[in-house]
N, C-alpha and C positions, 0 to 999 in steps of 0.2 A: 797295216797296224800290227805290230808284233805281240803275240799272246804268250805269256810265260805260264809255267805250271804253277798252281797255287802253292805257296809256302805252307800254309795250314788249311785243313778242310775239318770243319767241326759240324757235328749233328747235334743240335741243341734242342732240348725239350723245356717246357714251361716249369716243370717241377725240379729241375736240376741245376738251379742258379746259373741260367744260361747268360745272363749279363755280365756277371764276374768272370766266367770262362772266355766270353768274348773280349772284355776289356784287357784280359791278362795276355791273350793272343796278339791283340793289337800292340800292347806295350813291347812284347818280345819282338815283333816284326818291325815296328817303328823304330825301336832302339838300333835294331841291326842295320836299318837303312838309313839312319841319321835324321829322323824327324825330331824337332825339338820340342820341349815340354808343352808348349802351347798348341802346336800342331797335334801332338798326341792327344791332348785333352779334347779338342775340337773333333778329331776323327772318333774318339771313343764316345763322346755325346752322340754324334750323328748316328753311329753305327748301332749304339744301344737303342736309339729311337727307332731305326729300321727293324731292328729285332724285335722290340716290343710290337710294333705294328704287324710284323709277319706272324708272330705268336697269336695275336688276337684275330687275325684273319685266317689262319689255318683251319682247314675243314676237318682235320683228323687229329689224332694223338701222335702222329708221325714225327713231329718235331719240325725244326727248320734247319736247312742246310746252309752253312756259312763257308765262304771261300775267302781267304786272305792272301794277297801276294803283290809283288812288284810287278807293274806293267809299264813299260817305258819309263818315264820320269814321274811315276806316282805310285803310292801305295793304294791299292785297291781293295775294297771290301764288297763282296756280293752276298746278299741275303736272299733266300728263295724259300717260299712255302708252297703248299698245295691249294692254296685259296685263290680268291678273286679279290680285285680291288678296283674302285674308280677314283682317280685322282682329284678330279674336280678342278677348281681354280685356286691355287695356292695364294693368290692376292686376296681372296675372299675369307680366308680363315680367320676366325675370331680369337686374337692373342689374349684376350681378356677372359676366355673361358677356361674351365678346368681342364679340359682335353683338346686334342687337335692341333697341338703346337709342334708335333714331331716333324712334320713335312717342312714347314717354315724353318725349323732349327736345321735340319739337315741341308737344306739349301743355302742357308747362311753360313754354316760351318766348314763346308767342304768345297772343293774347287768344281767338282762336277757331280750331279745326281742324275741317275738314268732309271726310269720306272718302265717296266715291260711286263705285259701279261703273255705268258708262254703256255704250251700244252701242259706242262707239269705244274703250273700255277703262277704266282707273281714273284717278279724279281726285282729288287732293288740293288743298283751299283753305285757305290760311292767311291770317288776318287780325290785323294789328297796329295797335291804334287810336292814333290821334295823341294825344298828351297835351298839352292846353294848359297853360301855366304858370298856377297859381292866383294870384289877386291876393294880395298881402301884406296882412294885417291891419294891420301897422305902418303901410302907406301909407294905409290907409283911415282909421286913427286920426289920422294927421298932417293929413289933408284936413279933419277935422273940428275940429281944435284952433286 
């Protein structure tokens, strides 16, 4: 698998409007690589949920590290804190409760979600594949007529 250098690296803290900074970076990167409006919206919602969880789970005021970039055929957002986290079973989350919807939202809105516990803390990696427009069969038919 080919790894690319992140296009953005952000250090976000709870008191400095981290969600807005993250969404702005995703907009910039997503538009550069051709994500449509719906894909951008879905990635921003999922990434904001990951960021919110990372900030809540952080053990210090150090903030949260966020990397964004293109990897193979997807825009990737990686959020890491210095805390710990137990995933549990996402199928058992209560969608009617006031909290706890972040993980099911992430899973529903992006193509891949990876949770990992590292020596440095907890990492969540989100991947949203680039969708290339499919060629129209009408255009193909016209080419042969």
